[in-house]
Structure formats: C-alpha cells, structure tokens
Backbone as CSV, one residue per row, in Angstrom:
resi,resn,N_x,N_y,N_z,CA_x,CA_y,CA_z,C_x,C_y,C_z
1,MET,-21.266,67.776,16.516,-21.582,66.839,15.430,-22.007,65.500,16.029
2,ALA,-23.113,64.944,15.500,-23.652,63.693,16.028,-22.756,62.527,15.658
3,ILE,-22.616,61.578,16.564,-21.854,60.355,16.321,-22.660,59.431,15.423
4,ASP,-22.045,58.914,14.382,-22.735,58.001,13.466,-22.857,56.634,14.137
5,MET,-24.096,56.203,14.379,-24.335,54.949,15.088,-24.861,53.848,14.168
6,VAL,-24.934,54.139,12.841,-25.449,53.158,11.891,-24.628,51.864,11.962
7,GLY,-25.321,50.735,12.070,-24.668,49.433,12.124,-24.367,48.948,13.522
8,GLN,-24.395,49.850,14.492,-24.114,49.444,15.861,-25.315,48.690,16.465
9,LYS,-25.001,47.813,17.397,-26.051,47.005,18.014,-26.110,47.289,19.504
10,PHE,-27.339,47.466,19.984,-27.585,47.734,21.396,-28.680,46.770,21.866
11,GLY,-28.274,45.758,22.616,-29.247,44.750,23.035,-29.756,43.987,21.831
12,ARG,-31.015,44.049,21.591,-31.615,43.387,20.431,-31.765,44.320,19.237
13,LEU,-31.380,45.572,19.399,-31.586,46.576,18.355,-30.322,46.819,17.541
14,THR,-30.501,46.892,16.231,-29.426,47.260,15.317,-29.813,48.569,14.639
15,VAL,-28.940,49.585,14.711,-29.240,50.906,14.152,-29.204,50.834,12.629
16,ILE,-30.260,51.328,11.985,-30.375,51.285,10.529,-29.995,52.631,9.911
17,GLU,-30.618,53.700,10.423,-30.367,55.021,9.838,-30.840,56.114,10.788
18,ARG,-30.456,57.353,10.469,-30.912,58.527,11.226,-32.409,58.708,10.985
19,ALA,-33.125,59.149,11.992,-34.572,59.326,11.870,-34.991,60.641,12.504
20,GLU,-36.213,61.054,12.184,-36.765,62.277,12.757,-37.604,61.931,13.978
21,GLY,-37.575,62.823,14.967,-38.352,62.604,16.173,-39.159,63.818,16.556
22,LYS,-39.822,63.760,17.681,-40.675,64.859,18.130,-39.846,66.086,18.513
23,ASP,-38.724,65.834,19.156,-37.867,66.937,19.601,-36.784,67.170,18.548
24,LYS,-36.889,68.288,17.829,-35.957,68.577,16.751,-34.534,68.805,17.261
25,ARG,-34.388,69.090,18.534,-33.080,69.372,19.101,-32.319,68.103,19.474
26,ARG,-32.992,66.972,19.437,-32.365,65.721,19.853,-32.235,64.780,18.650
27,ILE,-31.352,63.802,18.764,-31.054,62.911,17.642,-31.743,61.558,17.846
28,TYR,-32.512,61.152,16.827,-33.244,59.887,16.867,-32.650,58.921,15.836
29,TRP,-32.772,57.640,16.121,-32.276,56.625,15.212,-33.345,55.553,14.977
30,LEU,-33.430,55.120,13.712,-34.344,54.032,13.351,-33.591,52.722,13.527
31,CYS,-34.162,51.822,14.321,-33.504,50.544,14.635,-34.403,49.363,14.273
32,GLN,-33.745,48.263,13.951,-34.479,47.015,13.704,-34.195,46.046,14.840
33,CYS,-35.284,45.493,15.382,-35.171,44.549,16.495,-34.951,43.133,15.968
34,GLU,-34.382,42.274,16.776,-34.153,40.877,16.388,-35.444,40.155,16.057
35,CYS,-36.542,40.634,16.643,-37.838,39.993,16.375,-38.427,40.434,15.035
36,GLY,-37.794,41.453,14.402,-38.261,41.917,13.100,-38.944,43.259,13.123
37,ASN,-39.355,43.722,14.278,-40.038,45.015,14.381,-39.046,46.178,14.254
38,MET,-39.573,47.326,13.843,-38.775,48.547,13.732,-39.138,49.475,14.894
39,LYS,-38.117,50.236,15.372,-38.361,51.148,16.484,-37.484,52.394,16.329
40,THR,-38.082,53.543,16.573,-37.344,54.805,16.564,-37.107,55.242,17.998
41,THR,-35.852,55.536,18.323,-35.525,55.896,19.697,-34.353,56.883,19.732
42,LEU,-34.134,57.507,20.864,-33.047,58.457,21.039,-31.694,57.741,21.138
43,GLY,-30.667,58.377,20.580,-29.340,57.807,20.671,-28.873,57.691,22.099
44,GLN,-29.241,58.664,22.931,-28.843,58.645,24.333,-29.411,57.423,25.055
45,GLN,-30.662,57.045,24.711,-31.298,55.882,25.353,-30.617,54.589,24.922
46,LEU,-30.125,54.564,23.679,-29.409,53.383,23.205,-28.073,53.240,23.931
47,ARG,-27.316,54.331,23.997,-25.991,54.280,24.603,-26.045,54.010,26.106
48,SER,-27.093,54.491,26.767,-27.213,54.288,28.225,-27.774,52.927,28.590
49,GLY,-28.262,52.206,27.592,-28.844,50.891,27.866,-30.287,50.946,28.298
50,MET,-30.903,52.137,28.233,-32.325,52.259,28.612,-33.239,51.590,27.599
51,CYS,-32.799,51.525,26.341,-33.618,50.905,25.298,-32.811,49.784,24.659
52,LYS,-33.304,48.542,24.793,-32.580,47.376,24.288,-33.386,46.550,23.289
53,SER,-34.662,46.908,23.113,-35.499,46.157,22.168,-36.703,46.999,21.795
54,CYS,-37.543,46.440,20.930,-38.764,47.144,20.520,-39.830,47.069,21.605
55,GLY,-39.535,46.289,22.634,-40.501,46.055,23.710,-40.692,44.573,23.960
56,CYS,-40.187,43.768,23.013,-40.359,42.316,23.131,-39.530,41.731,24.270
57,LEU,-38.405,42.375,24.609,-37.567,41.862,25.689,-38.316,41.865,27.010
58,GLY,-39.025,42.952,27.281,-39.804,43.033,28.515,-40.929,42.019,28.536
59,LYS,-41.561,41.821,27.354,-42.651,40.844,27.277,-42.135,39.438,27.528
60,ASP,-40.956,39.135,26.975,-40.387,37.799,27.171,-40.050,37.558,28.634
61,LYS,-39.517,38.588,29.298,-39.187,38.444,30.711,-40.444,38.241,31.553
62,ASN,-41.510,38.985,31.181,-42.782,38.813,31.901,-43.328,37.414,31.696
63,ARG,-43.142,36.906,30.472,-43.638,35.565,30.161,-42.884,34.516,30.976
64,GLU,-41.581,34.753,31.179,-40.789,33.820,31.969,-41.223,33.817,33.426
65,ARG,-41.721,34.962,33.877,-42.150,35.062,35.279,-43.557,34.519,35.507
66,ILE,-44.270,34.188,34.422,-45.636,33.681,34.546,-45.637,32.321,35.239
67,VAL,-46.444,32.156,36.235,-46.597,30.868,36.908,-47.589,30.048,36.102
68,ASP,-47.129,28.907,35.590,-47.984,28.057,34.769,-49.007,27.347,35.660
69,LEU,-50.263,27.666,35.452,-51.335,27.071,36.265,-51.946,25.839,35.613
70,THR,-51.467,25.475,34.425,-52.032,24.340,33.699,-52.043,23.079,34.559
71,GLY,-53.203,22.455,34.665,-53.344,21.231,35.449,-53.695,21.453,36.901
72,ARG,-53.587,22.691,37.364,-53.880,22.961,38.772,-55.382,22.815,39.040
73,VAL,-55.721,22.226,40.173,-57.117,22.049,40.582,-57.431,23.047,41.684
74,VAL,-58.422,23.868,41.447,-58.864,24.855,42.422,-60.353,24.641,42.665
75,GLY,-60.692,24.071,43.795,-62.092,23.756,44.073,-62.619,22.748,43.072
76,LYS,-63.622,23.133,42.313,-64.189,22.257,41.285,-63.564,22.494,39.915
77,LEU,-62.614,23.415,39.847,-62.022,23.819,38.572,-60.680,23.135,38.323
78,THR,-60.471,22.732,37.063,-59.175,22.243,36.610,-58.708,23.155,35.490
79,VAL,-57.513,23.754,35.659,-56.998,24.691,34.666,-56.539,23.919,33.430
80,ILE,-57.063,24.291,32.263,-56.738,23.604,31.004,-55.564,24.248,30.296
81,GLU,-55.635,25.568,30.075,-54.568,26.257,29.347,-54.713,27.761,29.510
82,LEU,-53.647,28.496,29.133,-53.675,29.952,29.149,-54.545,30.424,27.996
83,ALA,-55.551,31.228,28.303,-56.501,31.664,27.278,-56.046,32.946,26.593
84,GLU,-55.699,33.967,27.377,-55.285,35.243,26.799,-54.658,36.137,27.862
85,SER,-53.994,37.196,27.376,-53.433,38.217,28.263,-54.041,39.547,27.855
86,LYS,-54.716,40.189,28.788,-55.432,41.420,28.454,-55.329,42.408,29.610
87,ASN,-54.946,43.642,29.261,-54.822,44.707,30.265,-53.895,44.318,31.413
88,GLY,-52.820,43.585,31.058,-51.854,43.185,32.069,-52.300,42.032,32.938
89,LYS,-53.415,41.403,32.600,-53.933,40.290,33.382,-53.951,39.019,32.537
90,LEU,-53.669,37.891,33.178,-53.686,36.605,32.499,-55.008,35.888,32.766
91,TYR,-55.584,35.370,31.707,-56.855,34.647,31.814,-56.619,33.183,31.444
92,TRP,-57.183,32.290,32.249,-56.979,30.853,32.062,-58.306,30.148,31.769
93,LEU,-58.268,29.209,30.821,-59.445,28.396,30.508,-59.514,27.244,31.499
94,CYS,-60.657,27.122,32.166,-60.825,26.095,33.202,-62.020,25.204,32.886
95,GLN,-61.922,23.948,33.321,-63.012,22.979,33.176,-63.574,22.707,34.559
96,CYS,-64.893,22.888,34.707,-65.540,22.661,35.996,-66.024,21.222,36.099
97,GLU,-66.156,20.718,37.306,-66.636,19.352,37.523,-68.028,19.132,36.959
98,CYS,-68.802,20.206,36.860,-70.169,20.075,36.344,-70.185,19.944,34.833
99,GLY,-69.029,20.128,34.182,-68.953,19.992,32.733,-68.812,21.303,31.983
100,ASN,-69.070,22.422,32.652,-68.968,23.730,32.004,-67.521,24.200,31.939
101,SER,-67.235,25.054,30.942,-65.923,25.674,30.808,-66.050,27.164,31.091
102,LYS,-64.992,27.747,31.663,-65.035,29.174,31.973,-63.626,29.747,31.971
103,VAL,-63.490,30.984,31.440,-62.214,31.688,31.436,-62.150,32.562,32.688
104,ILE,-61.088,32.383,33.482,-60.998,33.046,34.792,-59.627,33.724,34.928
105,ILE,-59.598,34.897,35.576,-58.359,35.625,35.821,-57.445,34.787,36.714
106,GLY,-56.158,34.723,36.344,-55.202,33.904,37.084,-55.101,34.272,38.549
107,ALA,-55.157,35.566,38.855,-55.055,36.006,40.249,-56.199,35.460,41.092
108,HIS,-57.377,35.333,40.489,-58.528,34.804,41.216,-58.354,33.316,41.511
109,LEU,-57.667,32.606,40.600,-57.410,31.186,40.820,-56.329,31.009,41.891
110,SER,-55.246,31.779,41.767,-54.142,31.663,42.726,-54.591,32.004,44.142
111,GLY,-55.511,32.951,44.263,-55.992,33.344,45.581,-57.202,32.573,46.039
112,ASN,-57.595,31.519,45.259,-58.754,30.687,45.601,-60.036,31.513,45.743
113,ARG,-60.095,32.608,45.006,-61.283,33.467,45.067,-62.417,32.891,44.217
114,VAL,-62.045,32.094,43.206,-63.040,31.446,42.359,-62.779,29.953,42.394
115,LYS,-63.804,29.164,42.729,-63.619,27.726,42.878,-64.569,26.899,42.023
116,SER,-65.406,27.566,41.241,-66.314,26.847,40.351,-66.741,27.785,39.231
117,CYS,-67.469,27.233,38.262,-67.951,28.052,37.149,-69.142,28.906,37.571
118,GLY,-69.602,28.654,38.793,-70.790,29.337,39.291,-71.822,28.345,39.770
119,CYS,-71.576,27.057,39.450,-72.547,26.024,39.832,-72.603,25.838,41.346
120,ALA,-71.513,26.142,42.052,-71.508,25.984,43.508,-72.558,26.876,44.161
121,LYS,-72.775,28.040,43.547,-73.793,28.952,44.087,-75.194,28.424,43.825
122,ILE,-75.345,27.736,42.683,-76.664,27.215,42.313,-77.130,26.159,43.302
123,ILE,-76.163,25.393,43.868,-76.515,24.299,44.769,-77.345,24.785,45.951
124,HIS,-77.129,26.002,46.366,-77.858,26.543,47.508,-79.048,27.406,47.080
125,SER,-79.371,27.375,45.801,-80.452,28.207,45.282,-81.728,27.402,45.105
126,ASP,-82.795,28.116,44.813,-84.072,27.487,44.496,-84.044,27.101,43.026
127,LEU,-84.136,25.812,42.733,-84.026,25.322,41.355,-85.371,25.277,40.641
128,THR,-86.432,25.646,41.318,-87.772,25.571,40.718,-87.821,26.333,39.400
129,GLY,-88.273,25.626,38.349,-88.402,26.242,37.027,-87.165,26.132,36.172
130,MET,-86.031,25.740,36.753,-84.789,25.636,35.986,-84.755,24.334,35.189
131,ARG,-84.019,24.367,34.050,-83.911,23.179,33.195,-82.505,22.599,33.281
132,PHE,-82.448,21.277,33.327,-81.186,20.554,33.326,-81.324,19.417,32.318
133,GLY,-80.752,19.606,31.147,-80.938,18.616,30.090,-82.380,18.602,29.646
134,ARG,-83.043,17.460,29.779,-84.459,17.330,29.413,-85.377,17.540,30.611
135,LEU,-84.800,17.796,31.766,-85.588,17.910,32.991,-85.912,19.354,33.347
136,THR,-87.148,19.567,33.770,-87.574,20.860,34.300,-87.968,20.649,35.755
137,VAL,-87.366,21.434,36.646,-87.632,21.279,38.076,-88.995,21.868,38.413
138,LEU,-89.834,21.063,39.065,-91.180,21.504,39.443,-91.209,22.066,40.861
139,GLU,-90.650,21.294,41.800,-90.701,21.708,43.206,-89.802,20.807,44.035
140,SER,-89.639,21.167,45.284,-88.912,20.320,46.216,-89.933,19.654,47.127
141,PRO,-90.294,18.400,46.863,-91.348,17.737,47.637,-90.967,17.468,49.083
142,ARG,-89.669,17.291,49.341,-89.203,17.133,50.716,-87.829,17.766,50.832
143,GLU,-87.436,18.103,52.009,-86.236,18.915,52.212,-84.952,18.217,51.776
144,VAL,-84.657,17.038,52.337,-83.411,16.355,52.030,-83.634,14.852,51.929
145,ASP,-82.625,14.147,51.335,-82.690,12.692,51.298,-81.898,12.142,52.480
146,TYR,-81.626,10.832,52.462,-80.957,10.214,53.607,-79.532,10.726,53.805
147,ARG,-78.948,11.343,52.736,-77.604,11.906,52.853,-77.653,13.424,53.043
148,LYS,-78.822,13.885,53.429,-79.049,15.303,53.677,-78.882,16.162,52.421
149,ARG,-79.187,15.573,51.261,-79.164,16.306,50.004,-80.592,16.688,49.639
150,ARG,-80.770,17.888,49.146,-82.115,18.352,48.814,-82.629,17.629,47.579
151,VAL,-83.868,17.199,47.635,-84.469,16.431,46.549,-85.484,17.290,45.811
152,TRP,-85.472,17.164,44.456,-86.373,17.971,43.629,-87.235,17.079,42.745
153,LYS,-88.488,17.465,42.622,-89.396,16.776,41.722,-89.258,17.402,40.342
154,CYS,-88.975,16.573,39.341,-88.733,17.071,37.978,-89.622,16.365,36.979
155,ILE,-89.922,17.045,35.892,-90.659,16.445,34.792,-89.764,16.432,33.559
156,CYS,-89.735,15.288,32.912,-88.897,15.108,31.721,-89.677,15.539,30.482
157,ASP,-88.964,15.867,29.422,-89.612,16.267,28.179,-90.507,15.166,27.625
158,CYS,-90.199,13.904,27.996,-91.011,12.785,27.506,-92.298,12.628,28.308
159,GLY,-92.438,13.376,29.420,-93.656,13.332,30.226,-93.524,12.622,31.547
160,ASN,-92.455,11.855,31.742,-92.259,11.138,33.009,-91.772,12.089,34.098
161,GLU,-92.135,11.766,35.335,-91.688,12.544,36.484,-90.703,11.724,37.299
162,ILE,-89.637,12.390,37.779,-88.652,11.719,38.622,-88.244,12.662,39.752
163,SER,-87.545,12.105,40.740,-86.977,12.905,41.811,-85.461,12.852,41.670
164,ALA,-84.809,13.997,41.821,-83.351,14.062,41.676,-82.792,15.033,42.700
165,VAL,-81.582,14.735,43.179,-80.944,15.608,44.164,-80.213,16.735,43.453
166,THR,-79.928,17.796,44.190,-79.360,19.013,43.618,-78.054,18.788,42.882
167,ASP,-77.087,18.110,43.528,-75.765,18.012,42.921,-75.752,17.210,41.627
168,THR,-76.615,16.194,41.504,-76.641,15.430,40.257,-77.281,16.227,39.130
169,LEU,-78.200,17.132,39.477,-78.790,17.997,38.465,-77.776,19.033,37.987
170,VAL,-77.148,19.698,38.944,-76.200,20.764,38.609,-74.986,20.222,37.862
171,SER,-74.510,19.026,38.253,-73.341,18.437,37.602,-73.693,17.761,36.277
172,LYS,-74.986,17.763,35.915,-75.475,17.185,34.659,-75.333,15.667,34.605
173,LYS,-75.181,15.033,35.775,-75.171,13.578,35.802,-76.573,13.033,35.564
174,THR,-77.583,13.826,35.970,-78.976,13.460,35.716,-79.556,14.473,34.742
175,LYS,-79.837,14.026,33.516,-80.325,14.925,32.469,-81.678,14.518,31.923
176,SER,-82.183,13.368,32.377,-83.501,12.906,31.914,-84.026,11.868,32.889
177,CYS,-85.200,11.344,32.597,-85.789,10.316,33.446,-85.148,8.962,33.187
178,GLY,-84.266,8.936,32.213,-83.643,7.683,31.793,-83.880,7.415,30.329
179,CYS,-84.704,8.272,29.705,-85.053,8.061,28.300,-83.866,8.289,27.365
180,ILE,-82.917,9.137,27.779,-81.735,9.372,26.940,-80.934,8.081,26.797
181,LYS,-80.749,7.370,27.910,-80.008,6.108,27.877,-80.771,5.061,27.086
182,LYS,-82.103,5.019,27.254,-82.903,4.042,26.520,-82.792,4.286,25.019
183,GLU,-82.849,5.558,24.623,-82.731,5.888,23.201,-81.359,5.503,22.670
184,ALA,-80.327,5.730,23.490,-78.970,5.371,23.079,-78.839,3.857,22.933
185,ASP,-79.464,3.110,23.868,-79.416,1.646,23.797,-80.139,1.130,22.559
186,VAL,-81.281,1.732,22.249,-82.044,1.325,21.067,-81.248,1.599,19.798
187,GLU,-80.609,2.770,19.745,-79.812,3.118,18.579,-78.617,2.179,18.438
188,LYS,-78.014,1.820,19.571,-76.895,0.890,19.539,-77.339,-0.470,19.024
189,MET,-78.507,-0.926,19.516,-79.027,-2.211,19.065,-79.390,-2.170,17.589
190,ARG,-79.932,-1.027,17.154,-80.298,-0.892,15.739,-79.074,-1.009,14.838
191,LYS,-77.975,-0.397,15.289,-76.739,-0.469,14.500,-76.190,-1.892,14.462
192,ILE,-76.306,-2.593,15.610,-75.832,-3.973,15.663,-76.642,-4.856,14.722
193,VAL,-77.968,-4.683,14.777,-78.849,-5.481,13.913,-78.576,-5.175,12.440
194,LYS,-78.399,-3.878,12.135,-78.141,-3.477,10.751,-76.832,-4.060,10.249
195,LYS,-75.812,-4.043,11.109,-74.513,-4.559,10.722,-74.535,-6.063,10.533
196,ASN,-75.302,-6.770,11.376,-75.272,-8.231,11.371,-76.342,-8.876,10.503
197,ASN,-77.193,-8.083,9.851,-78.181,-8.644,8.942,-77.867,-8.202,7.527
198,VAL,-77.398,-9.149,6.735,-76.986,-8.864,5.362,-77.751,-9.780,4.418
199,PHE,-78.460,-9.175,3.461,-79.221,-9.933,2.466,-80.123,-10.982,3.122
200,GLY,-80.794,-10.554,4.207,-81.751,-11.438,4.856,-81.109,-12.487,5.748
201,THR,-79.807,-12.363,5.983,-79.100,-13.349,6.798,-78.449,-12.685,7.998
202,SER,-78.643,-13.271,9.157,-78.021,-12.749,10.365,-76.605,-13.304,10.485
203,LEU,-75.616,-12.432,10.328,-74.227,-12.870,10.437,-73.938,-13.436,11.815
204,ARG,-74.535,-12.823,12.833,-74.280,-13.278,14.202,-74.763,-14.708,14.409
205,VAL,-75.924,-15.039,13.855,-76.487,-16.381,14.044,-75.644,-17.436,13.340
206,ILE,-75.277,-17.178,12.067,-74.565,-18.213,11.314,-73.083,-18.270,11.689
207,ARG,-72.559,-17.221,12.298,-71.145,-17.249,12.693,-70.960,-17.897,14.059
208,ASP,-71.949,-17.755,14.982,-71.793,-18.278,16.326,-71.828,-19.804,16.365
209,LYS,-72.716,-20.392,15.573,-72.867,-21.854,15.510,-73.135,-22.459,16.892
210,LYS,-73.851,-21.717,17.721,-74.151,-22.211,19.060,-75.391,-23.091,19.047
211,VAL,-75.367,-24.122,19.872,-76.514,-25.026,19.988,-77.553,-24.394,20.901
212,ARG,-78.805,-24.371,20.466,-79.868,-23.782,21.260,-80.111,-24.599,22.518
213,SER,-80.534,-23.919,23.564,-80.759,-24.583,24.850,-81.898,-25.601,24.788
214,ASP,-82.823,-25.418,23.854,-83.955,-26.349,23.757,-83.701,-27.467,22.747
215,SER,-82.453,-27.640,22.306,-82.129,-28.694,21.345,-82.302,-30.067,21.992
216,THR,-82.921,-30.993,21.247,-83.171,-32.347,21.773,-82.025,-33.304,21.459
217,THR,-81.098,-32.873,20.598,-79.999,-33.754,20.191,-78.620,-33.205,20.559
218,GLY,-78.540,-31.916,20.856,-77.243,-31.319,21.133,-76.488,-30.932,19.875
219,VAL,-77.143,-31.056,18.724,-76.525,-30.700,17.444,-77.417,-29.669,16.754
220,THR,-76.848,-28.552,16.345,-77.611,-27.509,15.659,-78.127,-28.030,14.325
221,GLY,-79.424,-27.871,14.099,-80.020,-28.276,12.825,-80.385,-29.739,12.749
222,VAL,-80.310,-30.443,13.856,-80.677,-31.864,13.887,-81.663,-32.086,15.023
223,SER,-82.801,-32.693,14.716,-83.819,-32.970,15.729,-84.260,-34.429,15.631
224,LYS,-84.826,-34.922,16.721,-85.270,-36.331,16.769,-86.714,-36.426,16.354
225,GLY,-86.989,-37.266,15.341,-88.346,-37.473,14.872,-88.802,-38.900,15.086
226,ASP,-90.038,-39.215,14.716,-90.572,-40.567,14.892,-89.857,-41.577,14.004
227,ARG,-89.397,-41.136,12.839,-88.771,-42.064,11.905,-87.249,-41.984,11.882
228,GLY,-86.679,-41.120,12.724,-85.223,-41.018,12.752,-84.797,-39.599,13.100
229,TYR,-83.604,-39.264,12.650,-83.053,-37.943,12.928,-83.228,-37.025,11.714
230,ILE,-83.846,-35.867,11.970,-84.172,-34.935,10.890,-83.108,-33.828,10.835
231,ALA,-82.542,-33.633,9.644,-81.549,-32.569,9.444,-82.196,-31.439,8.648
232,HIS,-81.943,-30.218,9.058,-82.519,-29.066,8.363,-81.591,-27.867,8.534
233,ILE,-81.823,-26.834,7.738,-81.000,-25.624,7.829,-81.813,-24.426,7.345
234,GLY,-81.550,-23.271,7.959,-82.214,-22.042,7.546,-81.192,-21.092,6.927
235,PHE,-81.593,-20.408,5.859,-80.678,-19.479,5.198,-81.475,-18.438,4.419
236,GLN,-81.153,-17.156,4.681,-81.792,-16.017,4.018,-83.325,-16.077,4.096
237,GLY,-83.793,-16.405,5.308,-85.225,-16.386,5.573,-85.976,-17.608,5.086
238,LYS,-85.265,-18.627,4.611,-85.944,-19.831,4.111,-85.493,-21.055,4.908
239,TYR,-86.376,-22.061,4.947,-86.120,-23.298,5.679,-85.884,-24.419,4.671
240,TYR,-84.800,-25.184,4.864,-84.475,-26.271,3.929,-84.422,-27.594,4.690
241,HIS,-85.250,-28.586,4.195,-85.280,-29.927,4.779,-84.171,-30.745,4.110
242,LEU,-83.268,-31.298,4.908,-82.111,-32.010,4.363,-82.300,-33.524,4.348
243,GLY,-83.338,-34.016,5.013,-83.604,-35.451,4.996,-83.752,-36.047,6.378
244,VAL,-84.180,-37.320,6.416,-84.341,-38.075,7.661,-83.311,-39.198,7.652
245,PHE,-82.577,-39.363,8.743,-81.461,-40.316,8.782,-81.619,-41.261,9.970
246,ASP,-81.047,-42.440,9.810,-81.174,-43.464,10.850,-80.367,-43.109,12.093
247,THR,-79.205,-42.486,11.883,-78.352,-42.177,13.040,-78.114,-40.663,13.127
248,ILE,-77.779,-40.237,14.333,-77.500,-38.821,14.534,-76.225,-38.407,13.815
249,GLY,-75.294,-39.363,13.678,-74.049,-39.073,12.970,-74.307,-38.728,11.507
250,GLU,-75.173,-39.485,10.855,-75.480,-39.217,9.446,-76.176,-37.863,9.292
251,ALA,-77.087,-37.560,10.209,-77.811,-36.286,10.163,-76.846,-35.117,10.405
252,THR,-75.897,-35.333,11.297,-74.924,-34.281,11.597,-74.040,-33.986,10.388
253,VAL,-73.609,-35.053,9.688,-72.792,-34.870,8.480,-73.564,-34.100,7.421
254,ALA,-74.845,-34.437,7.243,-75.670,-33.735,6.254,-75.806,-32.257,6.619
255,ARG,-75.995,-32.002,7.892,-76.114,-30.616,8.348,-74.807,-29.849,8.117
256,LYS,-73.662,-30.463,8.431,-72.368,-29.800,8.269,-72.094,-29.493,6.800
257,LYS,-72.445,-30.434,5.912,-72.249,-30.190,4.482,-73.097,-29.008,4.009
258,ALA,-74.329,-28.930,4.523,-75.215,-27.823,4.153,-74.671,-26.495,4.677
259,GLU,-74.070,-26.514,5.872,-73.474,-25.296,6.435,-72.332,-24.797,5.557
260,VAL,-71.513,-25.738,5.064,-70.391,-25.353,4.213,-70.887,-24.721,2.921
261,ARG,-71.960,-25.305,2.323,-72.474,-24.797,1.045,-73.190,-23.457,1.189
262,THR,-73.777,-23.225,2.374,-74.571,-21.998,2.542,-73.899,-21.008,3.495
263,HIS,-73.932,-21.313,4.777,-73.426,-20.378,5.792,-71.961,-20.014,5.570
264,ASP,-71.093,-21.037,5.499,-69.660,-20.772,5.393,-69.306,-20.114,4.065
265,ALA,-69.947,-20.552,3.001,-69.682,-19.940,1.693,-70.105,-18.477,1.683
266,PHE,-71.237,-18.187,2.338,-71.713,-16.811,2.397,-70.770,-15.940,3.225
267,LEU,-70.287,-16.479,4.345,-69.362,-15.722,5.202,-68.062,-15.413,4.467
268,GLU,-67.556,-16.386,3.715,-66.331,-16.157,2.953,-66.559,-15.099,1.868
269,TRP,-67.703,-15.185,1.187,-68.020,-14.189,0.150,-68.143,-12.795,0.754
270,TYR,-68.813,-12.732,1.882,-69.025,-11.438,2.539,-67.706,-10.824,2.986
271,THR,-66.847,-11.644,3.584,-65.554,-11.156,4.052,-64.693,-10.669,2.893
272,GLU,-64.747,-11.366,1.787,-63.920,-11.018,0.629,-64.428,-9.779,-0.096
273,ASN,-65.757,-9.623,-0.199,-66.336,-8.537,-0.996,-66.690,-7.289,-0.196
274,HIS,-66.663,-7.409,1.134,-66.973,-6.244,1.971,-65.914,-6.089,3.053
275,PRO,-64.651,-5.887,2.658,-63.576,-5.757,3.659,-63.739,-4.544,4.557
276,ASP,-64.436,-3.499,4.072,-64.619,-2.293,4.873,-65.562,-2.505,6.043
277,MET,-66.311,-3.595,6.024,-67.282,-3.866,7.092,-66.767,-4.917,8.078
278,GLN,-65.501,-5.330,7.926,-64.991,-6.418,8.742,-64.401,-5.924,10.046
279,ASP,-64.333,-6.820,10.995,-63.632,-6.570,12.244,-62.888,-7.841,12.634
280,ASP,-62.269,-7.862,13.801,-61.482,-9.036,14.215,-62.333,-10.292,14.278
281,GLU,-63.587,-10.125,14.701,-64.476,-11.276,14.828,-64.744,-11.889,13.466
282,ASP,-64.877,-11.050,12.411,-65.137,-11.556,11.070,-63.952,-12.363,10.550
283,GLU,-62.726,-11.951,10.897,-61.558,-12.691,10.464,-61.541,-14.081,11.102
284,GLU,-61.929,-14.158,12.374,-61.990,-15.448,13.048,-63.049,-16.343,12.412
285,VAL,-64.163,-15.727,12.025,-65.243,-16.480,11.378,-64.762,-17.104,10.077
286,GLN,-63.999,-16.334,9.290,-63.513,-16.831,8.018,-62.591,-18.034,8.225
287,ILE,-61.747,-17.968,9.264,-60.849,-19.086,9.563,-61.634,-20.337,9.921
288,VAL,-62.686,-20.148,10.757,-63.532,-21.281,11.146,-64.230,-21.880,9.932
289,ALA,-64.723,-21.022,9.054,-65.417,-21.495,7.856,-64.490,-22.313,6.973
290,GLN,-63.263,-21.876,6.812,-62.294,-22.593,5.990,-61.964,-23.949,6.603
291,LYS,-61.842,-23.997,7.952,-61.571,-25.265,8.622,-62.730,-26.243,8.439
292,ASN,-63.962,-25.735,8.537,-65.135,-26.594,8.367,-65.165,-27.187,6.964
293,ARG,-64.859,-26.356,5.970,-64.867,-26.831,4.585,-63.809,-27.911,4.388
294,LYS,-62.624,-27.704,4.990,-61.536,-28.656,4.835,-61.894,-29.986,5.475
295,SER,-62.531,-29.918,6.683,-62.884,-31.161,7.386,-63.937,-31.956,6.614
296,ILE,-64.861,-31.261,5.964,-65.911,-31.938,5.172,-65.299,-32.614,3.955
297,GLN,-64.351,-31.903,3.317,-63.710,-32.447,2.119,-62.907,-33.701,2.447
298,GLU,-62.271,-33.678,3.660,-61.496,-34.838,4.071,-62.395,-36.036,4.408
C-alpha cells in the first residue's frame, strides 16, 4: 500500500494529490512549487531528495554563479547589461567606442575573444566606397599622416571634399565636412533669435542695456549734437525722438524715463503674461526693471 504523502513538503515542493505517470507500476504525485508552478514526480524522488523543486532551484543556483560583467571594459567594448540567456549561454549587451551596440556571448568577453563590435577589423580594410554619416570615401590619396594614420579622401553629401583618417571615420567622430555642425549652429541661433524677438522687440537688446562701443557720450540713447544732447529711443521697430537738452544729465533722465515707459514696462508685461517662456535671466531682468522704475519715481 502506497504511503499517503499529501501535504508533505520536500524542498520547495508541497504534495497536492496522487497523479498518473508514464509507468503504471510506480506512484506519482502532483506537487506545487513555492514559485507557483506545478510538477508531477515520483514519490521515491521526493523522499530521496532527488527532486526539490519544479526546476527553479537549479536556475536560481546557476544565476548565483553568474559572473556579473556589467561595467567591464574589454578592448573597445563596455558591458552594459545582461541581454538574455539562450541554449545555456549568457549574452551581454555591449557599447563599442565607435558608438555601435552589440550583443556578445559572455564566454567570448571573458576570454577576450571579442574586443570590438567589428570596427577594429574595418580599420585595416579598404574603406573605398564606404559611407560614414554624410561622407562617402573616394580613395586614399596618401598612405599615412604624420601620426602614421591612413588618410582618406571623402566627399560629403553637400558636395564638399575633405580628408579624414581611418579611426575618426570608423568611430563616427567625423561624419561630414563640417556642415552638420554649421546646420546645428544655425538652428541654435534661429531658436535664440525666435525666443528673444517678441512683437518686433529684441528682448536681448532691451534687457542688456549695454552702451555701444561707438557711443559718443557713454550713455545709451544719448548723442552729442550741434545744439546740445539728443535723447532718443527705439522700440518695436520704431525710432522715437525725445528732445534736445542742454546737459547730458537732462538727456539721460529723459532717456531713462522713456526706458521705464517702454522697455521696462514691456519686460514686466512679458514676464507676467508669458511665464512658460521665462528663465533665470528673465527674472533678473524684471528685478532690474522694477529698480529702474523706482529710481525714476524717486
């Protein structure tokens, strides 16, 4: 008569009920593992300790034995993370110095069998006809440069021709004749101009309040004329004549009053009504504008 094993626990397995197996002459039991999986196994294997889990125990032990390669540098490769486990082999995601990513077997990394994504082999190859960014390699006009690096003649998509050495092409440090950077600079400048020009007014100009280098008086908006000192101000694309004064002090006061009514008032309105467009510099501008208004009132 078979021993009733229902409720007994063996390792991670708890016996649930009697089960049927392939061999009708032997007794099988349905068990639930701590991980939640179900497993049917022989009672003899449970009692002898041969079966202690659904299989997860062995996997956990293997996982504990895994050498973590994360962060390890092998040649040009830096290991980022464990990618997958397949057919008993561990695969790791690596970042190459050239910018490419590649999944590589852990054993190949540990044994230094793989040291790059493949770009190291390209360095010694003929690059003629290959593309790197916007550049197409035409030929090698001379063997090496002063550092004994091979130099290649390339044509950019924009039509310009340049010379570039192998490692800068392969590592993607050189991707164009320079037009990519120029386009980026133009776009950056366009964004700056767009941000700083509001309703026909340059925020940068009216916020800086810097005296131009060609100023004859040292005061912004005040110039020396034949009949005295001329005060003027520009705002939203228009020029406003503020008058001619006997002294530079009077002209300066007139200019400051005009700044408060136009420039400073506009900056305060802009800061208050467009908070989503502000930055630290705009907050400083608002403080300066308020101080200017207070000094004029006093």
